[in-house]
N, C-alpha and C positions, 0 to 999 in steps of 0.2 A: 714507203714503212718495213719496218722489221717484222718478220714472226719467226717462231721459234718451235725448231724440232726438237725433240727430246726421245732419246731412244735409250735401250741397255748395251746397244751394240755400235760400234764407231760405224760412219761412212767411209765410204772409199777415201783413201789417202789422208787419213787424219794425219799423223804424222807428218808428212810430206809438207802439208799445208803450213804447219808449225815451222817446218825448218825454213821456209822462204820467209818468213816475217822480220829476223834478227832478234826476235823475243822468244824463243824457244828456250825452254827448262825441260828438265825431267817430270815435273808436276804436271803436266798437261801431256802425256805422252801416253800412248796405248799400254805401255811397259807398267805405269803408274797405275791404270786401271785393272790390268792383270794381278798387281798384288793387292787391289781392294776386291778383286775376286777371290784369291786364294785366303783372303781374312775375313771371307765372309761381310764385307761391308758394303752397303748399298750404295752404287752408285750409278751416273747417268751422263750421257753425252750429251752437251746440249750444242744445237745448230742453229747460230743466227743467220736468217735466208732474206734476202731482199726483195722486191717484187718480180725481179726477174729470174726467180729461183737460185740465185748465186749465193753461195756461203759466204756471210762477209764477217763471220766470227764463231768462234766454238769455245767450249768450256767445259772441262771434266769436272764434274762435283762427286761429293761424296755426303752421303745423308746419315747423320749421328742422331741418335738419341740423348736427347737433353737431361735426363734422370735415368741415372743407371746404376746407382746403389741401393742399398734397400734400407736406407737411414728413415725412419718416421716422417720428417722433414721434407725428404725426398718423394715417399708416398702419399705425401698429402698434396704435395705439387704436382705429381703426375696425375692427380685426379680431380684438379681444379679446373672446371670450364673455363675457357678464354685464355690458359697459359699455352704460348706455344712449345710443343713438346718435341720438337725436331729441329736440328741445326743442319743449314745447307755450307758446305765448307767446301773452300778451294784455293789453291795456291797459285799466283802469278797469273792469273786471267781475268776477264775473258782474252782470248787471243783475236785480236781484232785486224783482218785484212785489209780495209778500208778504213782509214781514221777517220775520212769524213763523216762518219757514221757512228763516232765514238758515242755521243749523246743518245742515240737513238738505240743502240745496243744496250746500254748501261740503263736506260728506263725500261726496255723489254725484259733485262734480268729482274729489274726491281718489280716490276709486275709479277714475273712468275716468282719470285720471292713471296709476294704478300698474298697472291692467289691460292700457294700453297700451305699458305701458314707458317714459313720456315723462320726461324732467325737466319741472319747471315754473320757468317764468320770467314770471309775472305781477304782474299791478299792481293793488290793489283802487280804488275810488272814495275819494276822501280823506273824503267825507261819508257814506260808507256805515255805518249805525248796526248795529255788530257788535262785540262784546267783542274787543279785541286780544288777550287772554289765551286765546281759542278759538284764533283764527288761528295764534298761536305754537303753542300746543299739538298743532295739525294740519298745519303747514306752517313751513317755515325763513324766517324774516323776515330782511330787510335794512332797514335805515334809509334813508328818501327822503326828498325834499321835494318840491314843488311851488308854483305862484303860483297863487291862485285870483282871477279877477275877476270880479265882479257885474255882468253886463251888461243886467241886469233894470230897474235903475235909470235915468231920466233924468238927462240933466246939470244938470238944475235942480235 
């Protein structure tokens, strides 16, 4: 079973764990969290932990108010009971260290989102080895595209 640790500060070796996956991007780093802090954006470090207390995945999320402008429509929606008022956002995550636990980690993430009443706006890493049908059955998916540049090869 996977449990979730939610903190406002990263655990030890946050960036080092990401580097070991081959799925590292700047969007899941401590430096990105520092940007959130400097711009007063609420954010959390999620650590997915197995029964042996080993971190098997992690995700940096940003919490955004859904209704930010001052129009009449926004004021009405922001006061309507039952409408989700916050969005949990992330880019290229979660970073998963044990791919055998992909489904469990995503189910734990889904439970976190539902329990806290968040709308989700996240993007998985394009190279994450997970069945797209699983994601489609558990999350509402939108098509998107990205550019991938392999910087590990030399010019020669």
